[in-house]
N, C-alpha and C positions, 0 to 999 in steps of 0.2 A: 764667662762667669755668670752672666745673666741667665743663659740657657741652663747652666748647672743648678742655679737656685730654683728655676721653674720646675725642673725635673725632680729635684729634691722635695719641693713642696708637694708636687703631685703624688710622689711615692709615699711620703710621710702621712698624707691624708687618705691613702687608699685603704678603704675598709667599708664594711656595711654601714649605711647611713639611714637614719629614720626619715620617712617622708619622701624617699626617692622612688622613681619609676624605673623600670628596666625592660629591655627586650633581649631575647636570646635566640640564636639559631643553633640547632643541634643536629647531630647525625650519629649513627651507630648501628647496632644490631638488634633484632627482635626475634626471640625464640618462642616457639609455640609448644603447647602440651603435646606429648607423644601421641595421644589418641586422636589429635586433630589431623595428623598425617600431613603436616605442612613443613616446608623447609625453613630453617632460620634465614632471615632476609635482612637486607639493609633497611634502616628506618630513618626517616627525615622528619624534622618537626620544628616548631617554634614555641616560644614562651613569652608571656607578657606579665610582668609582676609589679607589685607595690609593697614597700616596706612599712608595715604597721608600726613596728618599733625597730630598734637596731638588731633585735634578736629574732623577730618574727616577720616572715614574708608570705604573701599569697601570690600564686602564679596561675594564670590561665594557660592551658596547654593544648597543642594539636600535634598528632603524630600520624604518619602515613608510611605504609610498607606494602610492597608488591612482591608476592611470593608465588609458589606453585606447590602442588601436591607431591608427596613422596611416592604415591602409588600410581596415579594416573597422569601426573604432570599437568593437571588442569590448573590454570592460573587463578589466583585469589588475591584480593585486596583487603588490607586491614586499615581501618580508620579509628582513631581514638581522640576524643576531646573531653576536657573536664578542667579540674582545678586541683592544685596541690597547696598544702601549707607547709612551709619550711621553718625549722627551728635552727638558727645559727648558733653553733657551740662556741666559737671564738670570734664574735662580731667585730672586735677592734683590731684584729690581725689581718694582714694581707692574705694569709693562708687561713681560709674560713670554711671548715667542714660543717655539714648540716645533716639533720634527720628530716624525713619527709613523710607525709601521709596525704592521701587524696581520694577523690571520687571522680568517675568519668563514665562516659558512654563509649562502648566499643562495638564495632561491626566488622565482621569478616565475611565478605561477599563471595559468592560462587562456590560455596562449600556445602551445598545441600541443606541439611537440617540446621546448620549454624548461621544461616542468613538472618539479617535483622539486627536491630540495635539492642544491646544488653547493658545493664548497669554493672559497673565494676568498681572495686576499691583497690587501692594500691598503697604500698609502703616501701621505704628504701632509704638511701643515703646519697649524699653528694659532697662535692667540694668545689670551692672557687679559689682561684689564685689571682689576686689583683696585680696586674702589670702597672696600672696607674689608677687614679680615682675615676677614670672614664672608661676603663675596659678591664675585663677579667676573663680568664679561661675557666671553664667549668667541666666537670665530669659527674655523671649521675647513673645510678642503677635503681630500677624499680621492679618489684614483684607485683604482678597484676593478676587479680583473681576475679572471675565472673562465672555466672551460671547461664546455661541455655535451658531449653525444656527437658533435656535429657541428662546432662552431667555438668560437673564443675571443671573449669579449666584454669590452669596456672601458667601464665606467660611471664617472660622476663625481657625487660628492655634495658639496654646499656648504651649510653650516649656520651659524647663529648661535644663541646661547642664554645661559642664566644658569647659572653654576657656583657651588655652595655647598659650601665646605670645612668640616669639623668634626672634632673628636676629638683635635687636636694640643694639646700643653701650651700654655696661654696665659699672658701676663704678668698677674698678679693686680692689681698696683698698690696693694694694701692693706698698709699697714704692720703691721696687727695680725696678718697671716698670715705675717710673716717668722719664720724659725726663731730660737730663742733665741740670743743672742750668746755668743761665747766670752768668759769672764770676763777682763777686762784686769788685768794685774799691774802695779801701780804700783811704780816704782823710786825708792826714797828714798835720799838721801845719808845716810851714817852720822853719828850724833850724836857730836861730839867729846867726849872724856872729859877734863875739866879737872882739874888737880891739886887735891887737897882744900883746900890752903891758899889757892887762888885763889877759892874760893867763900866769899862772906861772907853767910851767912844772916842775915836780920833777926832781932834778939832777940825772944823771945816776947812781952815786955812791949810792944814797939812794933808787933806785928802787929795788923791790924784785919781782921776777917772780914767780907767783903762778899758778900751773897747773889748767887748767879749769876742773872742775868736770863734767859739762854738759853745753849745749849751753845756759841754763838759769841761770847759776851760777853768783852771784854778790858777789865777794870776799870781796870788801871793803865796802859793805853795803850802797853805795851812791844812789841806785835806778836805776843804769844803769848796765845791765848785761855785763859780761866780754867781750863777743864777739863784743860789740859795744863801750866799755869803752876805750877812747883814753888816759885817765890819770888814770891808776890803782893806788891802794893804797892811795886813797884820805883820809885824816884824818877824823875820825868820826865827824859828825855834819857840815861838810863843804857843803855849797850850791854849786851845780854843774849844768852845762847846760846839754843839751840832749846828749852831747858827753862824759859826765862824768868828765869834767874839771871844776876847780873852777871858779865860776862866778855866777851872779844873774840868777836864773832860771826864764824863761819867761812862765807864765801860758798859756796853750794851749786853743785856742778858740774852742767852740763846733762846730762840723761839722753839715752840713745840716740835716743828718739823726738823729743826737742827738737832734737837735732843734725840729724835727718832732715827735720823739718817746719817748723822756725822760719824765717820770713823768706826762703823760697826755694821754687821749684816742686819738687814731689816726685811721681814717677810711682808709682801704686799697681799692685800685681800683682793685677789683677782683670780677668777676661775674661768675655765674654757669648756666648751662642749667637747665631747669625746672625739678625738681625731682632728680637732679644729684649732686654729690659732687666731681667729678674729676676736676682737675685744668687744664685750657687751657694754651697752650704755650705762648699765647699773654700776660699773666699776670706774667710770670717769671721775667721780669725786675722789676716789682713792688715788688715782694717778695725778689728779690735780694737786694733791699734797706734795707729791714728788716734784711736780713742776714748780710749785711755789718755793720749795727748798732750793732747787737748782737756780732759780732767779735770785734768791736771797744770797746764795753763795756762788757767785759767778766763777770763782776759781776752783770749785769742787769738780772732781772727776771720779769716774767709777764704772761699774759693770752691772748690767742686768743679767741675772742668772736664771735659767730655766731648769726645773727638776721634775722628774716623773716617779711613779712607783715602778715596781718590777714586772707588772703585767705586760705581755707582749714581748716582741723581740728587742734586744738591746739596741740594735741599729736603728729601728724605727722610732724607739723612744728618744734616742739622742737627736735624731732629725726633727722630731716633733717639738722637743724642748727648745731646740735652737730656733725654730720658727716662732714659737711663742715669745721667747726673749727678744727676737728681732721685731716682733709686732709691737711690744711695749716700748722698745727703743725708738722705733719709727714714730709712734704716737707722741712721745715726749718731744722729739726733735721738731716735728711739724706743728704741734699744737702750742708749744711754748717758746719756739724760736731758739732752742738750745743748739749750740754748735755740735756737729756730729762727732768731732774728735774728743768731746768730753765724755761720751758714753760708748761703751763696748757692750756686746751681747754674746753670751756663751751658753750653749745647751749641754748640760751634764747628764741628761737622761736619768737613769736610776743609780748613778755612781755615788751620790752623796745623800743617802737617806738620813732623816732625823728621827725616824721611828721605825719599828719593825714592819716589814711588808707582809706579815702573817695575819693581820686583821684589817677589816675595812677602815677602821679609824686610823690605823697606822699608815695605810696607803693614802688616805685623804691628806694626812699631814705631809707626806712626801711629794704630792702633786702641788708644787708651789712655784712662785716667782719671788726671787730675793734681789735686793739691791745691796751693793757694797760700794760706798762712796767715801773718799777722803776729803776732809775739809781743811783749808789753809787759812 
């Protein structure tokens, strides 16, 4: 089960990430202009990249090919080095196509007039498929154009390879590494002040001192534990106030957290980075309200629900929403001492939209975390 959760987390978060570095090893074929009279040859190369944003990458490149002439079989070597800029079309998906353009220097040695380094520009397309957040397969094609002193040449490179991203912030998934919670402030109803005449303390001669068995012991069964009971040994069935003394009990009013979370769905103001499930510190106060509610109503139970918009695949959205719901559940359990069996976590993905997914505003409303708790 633990291995399955780790694999699910890695797959759900597999996508282009802002601020990550990458290296790639590629191999494929390189075709020359017909007038160059060179055979299409295997090409090998490497790439080193950095993601400026989730949609834009820059890559340094180096390619090498060893070929021979079609007329005289004389060997020739091609070197190319430069840089590409990639625009990722679906950066949040495991299946990430891109468009590319770049500049480079190219040299084809041992071909007579074509010797030397020439400036070239290129354009093309590619695709990455993320097997996990740490590795992806890639395929690329580039049309390369350059001039020598006599003519213009059009070359074509087509490669496949392995892409390894690293260095971007990853979801830890460890509850112990969560920042300390914001202390929850419990809201208590004021204790009513009864007239002195209404309080009938038990005469000293009739009082019996009972040893406290624990801090939660209620010896006389009046609903007020001994450590707070100012009138011990109250006769059974006697209505008492919050101090344990005879008098009409005043019902407590619901606090603001109870009015928000009791017996109805409530949307939490918690947002996540794209493809991530770690909770930002700015949302700790919001989760502190949920923690205060759960402490105030120790018998309450419920579910943390994760929801997404319709962008991306249904399977990846369901996994990501489950991770986010689990992240909120783990934070509440570890930060406020809540028993695990009181809170469940479910990821619904895009299955329960509250607004149309046809507009940015509607999608923003659908990307949410909800709580559904029952209060007894």
